[in-house]
C-alpha positions as CSV (number, residue, x, y, z in Angstrom):
1,M,0.0,0.0,0.0
2,P,1.2,3.4,-0.9
3,A,2.2,5.7,2.3
4,Q,-0.8,8.0,3.3
5,V,-0.4,11.6,4.4
6,R,-3.0,13.6,6.4
7,G,-3.9,17.0,4.6
8,P,-4.4,20.2,6.5
9,A,-8.0,19.3,6.6
10,G,-7.4,16.1,8.4
11,R,-8.4,14.1,5.2
12,T,-6.2,11.4,3.9
13,V,-4.4,11.8,0.5
14,D,-3.5,8.4,-1.3
15,G,-1.3,8.3,-4.4
16,A,-0.8,11.2,-6.9
17,G,-4.5,11.4,-7.7
18,D,-4.4,10.4,-11.6
19,P,-3.2,7.0,-12.8
20,E,-1.2,8.7,-15.7
21,A,1.0,10.4,-13.4
22,R,1.4,7.2,-11.1
23,K,2.3,5.4,-14.6
24,G,4.8,8.2,-15.6
25,A,6.5,7.8,-12.2
26,R,6.9,4.0,-12.3
27,D,8.4,3.9,-15.8
28,G,12.2,4.7,-16.0
29,G,14.3,3.9,-19.4
30,Q,16.9,4.9,-21.8
31,R,16.6,8.6,-23.7
32,S,17.2,9.2,-27.2
33,D,20.2,10.9,-28.4
34,A,18.5,14.3,-28.3
35,P,18.6,15.4,-24.8
36,G,15.4,17.1,-23.7
37,T,14.2,20.7,-22.5
38,S,13.9,23.9,-21.1
39,P,15.4,25.2,-18.3
40,E,15.9,21.7,-18.7
41,E,16.0,17.6,-18.7
42,H,19.8,9.2,-19.7
43,G,18.7,7.2,-17.4
44,R,18.4,3.3,-17.2
45,P,15.8,0.9,-17.6
46,A,13.4,0.6,-14.7
47,G,13.9,-2.4,-12.1
48,A,10.8,-4.3,-11.0
49,D,10.5,-1.7,-8.2
50,G,10.2,1.0,-10.5
51,L,13.3,2.7,-9.6
52,A,16.2,3.4,-12.3
53,T,18.6,0.6,-11.9
54,P,22.1,1.8,-12.6
55,S,24.4,-0.3,-14.8
56,P,27.9,-1.0,-14.0
57,G,29.9,2.2,-14.3
58,G,26.6,4.1,-14.5
59,P,25.7,6.9,-12.2
60,R,25.4,6.0,-8.8
61,Q,21.9,6.5,-7.3
62,P,22.0,8.4,-3.7
63,A,20.8,6.2,-1.0
64,E,17.9,8.1,0.5
65,Q,14.9,7.1,2.0
66,L,13.3,10.7,2.5
67,P,10.7,10.5,-0.1
68,E,9.0,7.6,1.7
69,R,9.7,9.0,5.2
70,L,8.1,12.4,4.6
71,L,4.8,11.1,3.8
72,D,4.8,8.3,6.2
73,Q,1.3,8.5,8.1
74,L,1.5,11.8,9.7
75,E,0.6,12.0,13.4
76,R,0.2,15.7,14.2
77,G,0.8,16.0,18.1
78,P,1.9,18.5,20.5
79,G,5.0,20.3,18.7
80,H,5.8,23.3,17.0
81,R,3.1,25.7,16.1
82,V,3.5,26.6,12.5
83,G,3.1,30.2,11.5
84,A,3.2,32.3,8.3
85,G,6.9,33.0,9.1
86,D,7.7,29.4,9.0
87,V,6.0,29.0,5.5
88,A,7.9,31.9,4.2
89,A,11.5,30.6,5.5
90,L,10.4,27.6,3.5
91,R,9.7,29.4,0.4
92,S,12.8,31.6,1.0
93,V,15.2,28.6,1.3
94,G,13.5,27.0,-1.8
95,D,14.3,30.2,-3.9
96,L,18.0,30.0,-2.8
97,F,18.4,26.4,-3.7
98,R,16.7,26.9,-7.1
99,A,19.0,29.7,-7.8
100,L,21.9,27.3,-6.9
101,D,20.8,24.6,-9.2
102,H,20.2,27.1,-12.1
103,A,23.8,28.5,-11.9
104,Y,25.8,25.5,-10.7
105,G,23.8,22.5,-11.4
106,G,21.5,19.8,-9.6
107,G,24.9,18.3,-7.6
108,H,26.0,21.5,-6.3
109,A,23.7,21.6,-3.3
110,R,21.4,18.8,-3.6
111,Q,22.3,17.0,-0.2
112,A,22.1,20.2,1.8
113,L,18.4,20.4,0.2
114,V,17.6,16.9,1.1
115,R,18.9,17.4,4.8
116,Y,16.9,20.7,4.8
117,L,13.7,18.8,4.0
118,E,14.3,16.2,6.5
119,H,15.3,18.1,9.6
120,E,13.4,21.3,9.1
121,A,10.4,20.7,6.5
122,E,9.1,17.1,7.7
123,P,9.0,18.3,11.8
124,L,6.9,21.2,10.3
125,L,4.4,19.0,8.9
126,R,4.2,17.1,12.2
127,G,3.6,20.4,14.0
128,V,0.2,22.2,15.0
129,Y,-1.4,24.6,12.2
130,D,-4.8,25.8,11.2
131,E,-6.3,24.7,7.8
132,Q,-5.0,27.9,6.1
133,T,-1.7,27.7,7.3
134,G,-1.5,23.9,6.8
135,R,-2.4,24.6,2.9
136,A,0.5,26.9,2.6
137,L,2.9,24.6,4.5
138,F,2.1,21.7,2.3
139,G,2.3,23.8,-0.7
140,A,5.8,25.1,0.3
141,V,7.0,21.3,1.1
142,A,5.6,20.2,-2.3
143,D,7.8,22.9,-4.1
144,L,11.0,21.7,-1.9
145,T,10.2,18.0,-2.6
146,R,9.7,18.9,-6.4
147,L,13.2,20.5,-6.4
148,A,14.8,17.7,-4.5
149,G,13.5,15.7,-7.5
150,W,14.4,18.2,-10.0
151,T,18.1,18.0,-8.8
152,S,18.2,14.4,-8.5
153,Y,17.2,14.2,-12.1
154,D,19.9,16.9,-13.0
155,I,22.6,14.2,-11.5
156,A,21.0,11.4,-13.3
157,A,19.5,9.5,-10.2
158,H,16.5,9.2,-12.4
159,G,14.5,6.6,-10.1
160,L,15.0,8.7,-6.9
161,A,13.7,11.8,-9.0
162,Q,10.6,10.2,-9.6
163,R,10.0,9.1,-6.1
164,Y,10.1,12.9,-5.2
165,F,8.0,13.6,-7.9
166,V,5.1,11.6,-6.8
167,Q,5.5,12.6,-3.3
168,S,5.5,16.6,-4.4
169,L,2.1,15.6,-6.3
170,R,0.6,14.2,-3.3
171,L,1.6,17.2,-1.1
172,A,0.2,19.6,-3.6
173,Q,-3.1,17.7,-3.6
174,A,-3.2,17.8,0.2
175,A,-2.7,21.6,-0.4
176,G,-5.5,21.7,-2.7
177,D,-3.0,23.4,-5.2
178,R,-4.2,22.0,-8.7
179,A,-2.0,24.4,-10.7
180,Y,1.1,23.3,-8.6
181,G,0.4,20.0,-9.3
182,S,0.3,20.5,-13.1
183,Y,3.7,21.8,-12.7
184,V,5.0,18.6,-11.2
185,L,3.3,16.7,-14.1
186,V,5.2,19.0,-16.5
187,T,8.3,18.3,-14.7
188,M,7.5,14.6,-15.3
189,S,7.1,15.3,-18.6
190,R,10.2,17.1,-19.2
191,Q,12.1,13.8,-17.5
192,A,10.2,11.4,-20.0
193,V,11.5,13.6,-22.7
194,Y,15.0,13.4,-21.7
195,L,14.8,9.7,-21.1
196,G,13.4,9.3,-25.0
197,H,9.9,8.4,-23.9
198,G,8.0,10.9,-26.1
199,R,4.7,9.6,-26.1
200,E,4.5,9.4,-22.0
201,A,5.9,13.0,-22.2
202,V,2.7,14.0,-24.2
203,Q,0.5,12.3,-22.0
204,L,1.6,13.7,-18.9
205,A,1.6,17.0,-20.4
206,R,-2.1,16.5,-21.5
207,V,-2.8,15.1,-17.8
208,A,-1.5,18.6,-16.6
209,Q,-3.7,20.7,-19.0
210,Q,-6.9,18.6,-18.1
211,G,-6.3,19.0,-14.5
212,V,-6.7,22.8,-14.5
213,G,-8.4,23.7,-17.9
214,G,-8.7,27.3,-18.5
215,T,-8.5,28.3,-14.8
216,V,-4.7,29.1,-14.6
217,A,-2.7,32.2,-15.8
218,P,-1.9,32.3,-19.6
219,V,1.8,32.1,-18.3
220,V,1.0,28.7,-16.9
221,Q,-1.0,27.6,-20.1
222,A,2.0,28.5,-22.1
223,L,4.3,26.4,-20.0
224,L,1.8,23.4,-20.3
225,H,1.4,23.7,-24.1
226,A,5.2,24.1,-24.3
227,A,5.9,20.7,-22.7
228,E,3.3,19.1,-25.0
229,A,5.3,20.4,-28.0
230,R,8.5,19.0,-26.6
231,G,7.1,15.4,-26.4
232,H,5.7,15.8,-30.3
233,G,9.1,17.2,-31.2
234,L,10.9,14.1,-30.0
235,L,8.5,11.9,-31.7
236,G,8.9,13.9,-35.0
237,E,5.3,14.9,-34.9
238,V,5.6,18.0,-36.9
239,R,1.7,19.1,-37.1
240,A,1.3,18.1,-33.5
241,C,4.5,19.9,-32.4
242,T,3.7,23.1,-34.4
243,T,0.2,23.4,-33.1
244,S,1.3,23.2,-29.4
245,L,3.9,25.6,-30.0
246,S,1.4,28.1,-31.5
247,R,-0.6,27.5,-28.4
248,A,2.1,28.4,-25.9
249,E,3.0,31.4,-28.0
250,R,-0.5,32.7,-28.0
251,A,-1.1,32.1,-24.3
252,L,2.3,33.8,-23.4
253,E,1.3,36.8,-25.5
254,A,-2.0,37.0,-23.7
255,A,-0.2,37.6,-20.5
256,R,-0.7,41.3,-19.0
257,P,1.9,43.1,-17.0
258,G,1.1,43.0,-13.3
259,E,-1.1,39.8,-14.0
260,E,-0.9,37.3,-10.8
261,V,1.6,34.6,-11.8
262,P,2.5,31.8,-9.4
263,S,6.2,32.3,-8.5
264,W,7.2,28.8,-9.9
265,A,6.0,29.8,-13.2
266,R,7.6,33.3,-13.7
267,F,10.7,31.8,-15.3
268,F,8.5,31.1,-18.6
269,D,8.9,34.0,-20.5
270,E,10.2,35.0,-23.9
271,A,13.6,33.6,-23.6
272,Q,12.0,30.2,-22.2
273,L,9.3,30.2,-25.2
274,A,12.4,30.9,-27.7
275,D,14.2,27.9,-26.0
276,E,11.3,25.7,-26.5
277,F,11.0,26.7,-30.1
278,G,14.7,25.9,-30.7
279,H,14.8,22.4,-29.0
280,C,11.6,21.6,-31.1
281,H,12.9,22.6,-34.1
282,R,16.3,20.8,-33.6
283,D,14.6,17.8,-32.7
284,L,12.6,17.9,-36.0
285,Q,15.6,18.6,-38.0
286,Q,14.6,22.0,-38.9
287,Y,17.9,23.6,-38.3
288,R,17.5,27.2,-39.7
289,A,14.5,27.8,-37.5
290,A,16.3,26.1,-34.6
291,A,19.4,28.4,-34.7
292,L,17.1,31.8,-34.9
293,H,15.1,30.7,-31.8
294,A,18.3,29.5,-29.9
295,E,19.9,32.7,-30.8
296,R,17.1,34.7,-29.5
297,S,16.9,32.9,-26.2
298,L,20.6,33.6,-25.5
299,Q,20.1,37.0,-26.1
300,L,17.4,37.3,-23.6
301,R,18.1,34.9,-21.1
302,G,19.7,36.3,-17.9
303,A,23.3,35.0,-16.7
304,G,21.6,33.3,-13.6
305,Y,20.3,30.6,-15.6
306,A,23.8,29.4,-16.6
307,R,22.7,25.8,-17.2
308,S,19.9,26.7,-19.3
309,R,22.0,28.9,-21.4
310,L,24.5,26.1,-21.7
311,F,21.8,23.7,-23.0
312,C,20.5,26.5,-25.7
313,R,24.1,26.7,-26.6
314,V,24.5,23.3,-27.5
315,V,21.3,23.2,-29.4
316,L,22.4,26.2,-31.2
317,A,25.8,24.3,-31.9
318,S,23.9,21.4,-33.3
319,A,21.7,23.7,-35.6
320,R,24.8,25.1,-37.0
321,L,26.2,21.9,-37.5
322,G,23.1,20.9,-39.4
323,L,23.3,23.6,-41.5
324,G,27.0,22.6,-42.4
325,E,28.6,25.4,-40.5
326,V,31.0,23.2,-38.9
327,E,33.6,25.8,-37.7
328,Q,30.9,27.9,-36.1
329,A,29.3,24.9,-34.4
330,C,32.5,23.6,-32.9
331,A,33.2,27.0,-31.4
332,L,29.9,27.0,-29.7
333,G,30.4,23.2,-28.6
334,A,34.0,24.1,-27.0
335,E,32.4,26.9,-25.3
336,A,29.5,24.7,-23.9
337,A,32.1,21.8,-23.0
338,Q,33.9,24.3,-20.8
339,Q,30.9,25.3,-19.1
340,A,29.7,21.9,-18.4
341,A,33.3,21.0,-17.1
342,E,32.5,23.3,-14.2
343,M,29.0,22.4,-13.3
344,R,27.8,19.4,-11.3
345,S,25.1,18.5,-13.8
346,A,24.9,15.0,-15.7
347,R,22.6,16.7,-18.0
348,A,25.1,19.3,-18.9
349,L,27.7,16.8,-19.9
350,E,25.2,14.7,-21.5
351,Y,24.3,17.6,-23.9
352,V,27.8,18.0,-24.7
353,R,28.2,14.3,-25.5
354,D,25.1,14.4,-27.8
355,F,26.8,17.1,-29.7
356,E,30.1,15.1,-30.1
357,R,28.0,12.2,-31.4
358,R,26.7,14.6,-34.1
359,L,30.2,15.6,-34.9
360,E,31.0,12.1,-36.1
361,P,30.4,12.2,-39.6
362,Y,32.8,15.4,-39.7
363,R,35.6,13.7,-37.4
364,D,38.3,14.4,-40.0
365,A,37.4,18.1,-40.4
366,A,40.2,20.7,-39.1
367,P,37.5,22.4,-36.7
368,V,36.5,19.1,-35.2
369,R,40.1,18.1,-34.5
370,G,40.5,21.4,-33.0
371,Y,37.4,21.0,-30.8
372,R,38.6,17.7,-29.6
373,E,42.0,19.1,-28.6
374,R,40.3,22.1,-26.8
375,V,37.9,19.7,-24.7
376,A,40.8,17.1,-24.1
377,A,42.8,20.0,-22.4
378,L,39.8,20.7,-19.9
379,G,40.8,17.2,-18.6
């Protein structure tokens, strides 16, 4: 039986709330040669228990039991009285870890985040609070738990990441936050793209859309449609991909200054949309369009999103290569390789490896030999 958690109103929340979401969390698998997503996105076949099984020499899965411990049957008893300040502190800590993840990779501070969840967030869930505070508390812990999954995903601990995502879904359900639940499903869709499961990625994105309907801000709608587009792109479905990208573009255009947008969706701006277009066109082998959108994303994206900029630079390098511009592609790829060497991100390294596989047909060209020499010097 899955673990149960008592929500703020004392009701029991069991499972992620949607069979598609639970299926997505159980499936592991290999990714395709095209790394996935936005700010972002190799894994191993799933074992019988649904967790990613590392092969010899593959990434070591961190030994953590927190996803299950966190949502064991919560017995709220005499303990800390939780207030708005406690919830605000959780949110601030989440913002800090998110910024570190964007700039330095998921492996940089992931263990500290896990310890914070265990030693600070879990005791608060067992504290004393009214319903309004409880909903806010469960929402804040849902966000931290999703981030723990996201950083696990970034270091290629895919089975562990999936467990965190399922627990985050359950916490969001306990908080009554359907919009945030849709964001967790989109995160799972991103991971599915990275693992090469395009059909599952599309299904997860559609479940996310169905869960909120038209009740969310246009920026959130744009985020959901863009996630679906990424799945279609991976599958080579040109018409469906174009339709989803157009919906995302129209939704973002409908957003108005000053409109209330959830904090977790504020990253989705013109730079992110251009990034999504670039990835999709690359996957569809529409290299000129991919290059145009990747260049635009790099022009608009802030320096704090270093890993996203690296991903987009590799997309641009791959597009230039697809256009036959080998020298420019190698220059861009070498920049990305240097940045990846300074990050603690398995995904960043895999983006570079993917570019190097694309270089194979040109391996005797002088720019490619120069690229390999520069990368070898990085150690």
